[in-house]
C-alpha positions as CSV (number, residue, x, y, z in Angstrom):
1,M,6.3,-10.2,40.1
2,T,7.1,-7.1,38.1
3,C,5.9,-6.7,34.7
4,Y,8.5,-8.2,31.9
5,C,8.3,-4.7,30.2
6,G,10.1,-3.1,33.1
7,N,7.3,-1.2,34.4
8,N,7.3,-1.0,38.4
9,K,3.8,-2.6,38.1
10,S,2.6,-6.4,38.4
11,Y,2.3,-8.0,35.0
12,N,-1.5,-8.2,36.1
13,A,-1.7,-4.6,36.4
14,C,0.3,-3.7,33.4
15,C,0.7,-5.5,30.0
16,E,-1.9,-8.3,31.0
17,V,-4.7,-5.6,30.8
18,F,-3.5,-5.2,27.2
19,H,-3.1,-8.5,26.6
20,L,-6.6,-9.3,27.6
21,N,-8.3,-6.4,25.9
22,N,-6.7,-6.7,22.6
23,G,-3.9,-4.0,22.8
24,K,-6.5,-1.1,23.4
25,T,-3.3,0.9,24.6
26,E,-3.5,4.9,25.5
27,A,-0.2,5.4,23.9
28,A,2.2,4.0,21.2
29,E,5.1,3.5,24.1
30,Q,2.2,1.0,26.2
31,L,1.5,-0.9,22.9
32,M,5.6,-1.3,22.7
33,R,6.0,-2.5,26.1
34,S,2.8,-4.9,25.7
35,R,4.3,-6.3,22.5
36,Y,7.8,-6.8,24.1
37,S,5.9,-8.8,27.2
38,A,3.9,-10.7,24.2
39,F,7.4,-11.8,22.8
40,V,8.6,-12.7,26.3
41,M,5.4,-15.3,26.8
42,A,5.7,-16.2,23.1
43,N,1.9,-14.8,22.7
44,G,1.8,-14.7,18.8
45,D,-1.9,-14.0,18.4
46,Y,-1.4,-10.8,20.6
47,L,1.5,-9.8,18.4
48,M,-0.5,-10.3,15.1
49,K,-3.4,-8.7,16.3
50,T,-1.4,-5.5,17.3
51,H,0.6,-5.2,14.1
52,H,-1.1,-3.2,11.5
53,S,-2.9,-5.1,8.9
54,T,-0.6,-3.5,6.0
55,T,2.6,-5.1,7.6
56,R,1.3,-8.0,9.4
57,P,3.5,-11.0,9.1
58,I,1.0,-13.7,9.1
59,S,3.0,-16.1,7.2
60,E,5.7,-15.7,9.8
61,K,4.0,-16.3,13.0
62,K,4.9,-19.8,13.9
63,A,8.5,-19.1,13.5
64,I,8.1,-15.9,15.5
65,V,6.5,-17.7,18.3
66,K,9.1,-20.4,18.2
67,W,12.1,-18.1,18.1
68,S,10.6,-16.1,21.1
69,R,10.3,-19.7,23.0
70,S,13.7,-20.3,21.8
71,V,15.5,-17.2,23.9
72,N,15.9,-15.9,27.4
73,W,14.5,-12.3,27.6
74,I,16.6,-10.1,29.8
75,K,15.0,-6.3,29.4
76,L,13.4,-3.8,27.3
77,E,14.9,-0.4,27.7
78,I,12.9,2.6,26.1
79,L,15.5,4.9,24.7
80,E,12.9,7.7,23.1
81,T,9.2,7.7,22.6
82,T,8.0,10.7,19.8
83,E,4.9,11.6,19.6
84,G,2.3,8.2,20.2
85,L,0.2,10.0,22.8
86,I,-3.7,10.0,23.3
87,E,-4.1,13.1,20.9
88,N,-1.6,11.9,18.2
89,Q,-2.2,9.8,15.2
90,H,1.5,8.5,14.8
91,G,4.5,7.7,17.2
92,T,7.8,6.3,17.1
93,V,9.5,4.3,19.9
94,T,13.2,3.6,20.0
95,F,14.2,0.7,22.3
96,N,16.9,-1.8,23.1
97,A,15.4,-5.4,23.9
98,Y,18.0,-7.6,25.3
99,F,18.0,-11.5,25.4
100,Y,20.2,-14.3,25.8
101,E,20.6,-16.7,22.8
102,N,23.4,-19.5,21.8
103,G,25.4,-18.4,24.8
104,S,25.5,-14.9,24.7
105,V,23.6,-11.6,25.5
106,K,22.2,-10.1,22.1
107,V,20.3,-6.8,21.6
108,I,17.3,-5.9,19.1
109,H,17.9,-1.9,18.6
110,E,14.7,-0.6,16.8
111,K,13.1,2.7,16.2
112,S,9.5,1.5,15.7
113,A,6.7,3.4,14.0
114,F,3.1,3.1,15.3
115,I,-0.3,4.4,14.0
116,K,-3.7,5.1,15.7
117,E,-7.0,3.7,13.7
118,N,-10.0,3.6,15.2
119,E,-8.8,4.8,18.6
120,T,-6.4,1.7,18.6
121,W,-2.6,1.8,18.3
122,Y,-0.9,-0.5,15.9
123,Y,2.6,-1.4,15.1
124,L,3.8,-0.7,11.6
125,G,7.4,-1.6,11.6
126,F,10.8,-0.1,11.5
127,A,10.4,3.7,11.5
128,K,12.1,5.6,8.3
129,N,14.7,8.1,9.6
């Protein structure tokens, strides 16, 4: 089975590695992909661990997990990545996440901001343009 995030690797060789190591990715895009896979799997713990402490929606965790389970995830499409590499401290990833809900296909379009602290990438939230 190929990974949920759309890479041509198996889940075990791709996002599962990051799900098991608490999100220790080398790049912001890897974290974005692993978070998408966590949404597909309704892995709320991983979503909270990889969300920066200053913007982490702890009180919404149960609702996020419930919603993630209620939709059928279709695919992730990475549109653009800016910085977010091993030598960077910040980065953005613009993506479309397609899912099926209430009889129709919907899409989340987002430009996400990421920050690296202590050699670990975290999702900050929506990037400011």
